Residue, then its C-alpha position, 0 to 999 in steps of 0.5 A: x950821688x949815692x944810691x941813697x941820695x938818688x933814691x931820696x931824690x926820685x921819691x921827692x920828685x915823684x911825690x911832687x908829680x915831677x916824674x919827667x924831671x926825675x928821668x932827666x936828672x937821675x936816669x942814665x942815657x942807656x936806661x932799661x925800663x921793664x914792665x910786667x906786661x905789654x904794650x911797653x914790656x921793655x923800653x930802652x934808652x932815655x928817649x924811650x923812657x921819656x916817651x913812655x912817661x909822656x904816654x902815661x901822662x897823656x892817657x891817664x887822669x890821675x886823681x891821687x896817689x902815694x909814693x912810699x919809700x925808698x927802701x935801699x939795699x946796696x946799689x938797688x932800691x924799691x919804691x911803692x906807688x899807689x895811684x887812683x887813676x882813670x885810663x882815658x881809653x876805658x873811662x873806668x876809674x881804678x886803683x893801681x898798686x905797684x913797686x919799682x925796683x931800681x938799679x944804680x951804677x955810676x951815679x945814675x939809674x940804669x934799670x927800673x923794673x915795675x912789679x904789680 
């Protein structure tokens, strides 16, 4: 798949709430996932990213959101995410606005970096 095809597929799956499918289908086994803050500042490997996604789903009630993009340039693309969520730990409803920067090599996503 080209970077454009991967980007379009990721956005489509995220809009459908199928993030786990996106990880299983589009991510390299040696994926690196970077966050701006702890507790998961750097996650390495497909199993780590699967665990991070499971943690997110189990610890947040998502009321709604949107996915914008993708915006593709060479072997990279950006997706903007807006979420209306309630973290179960605090019970305080909040809005999240972040972008994900993705890098593609050999037909798979090898790095994702979230900025917010």
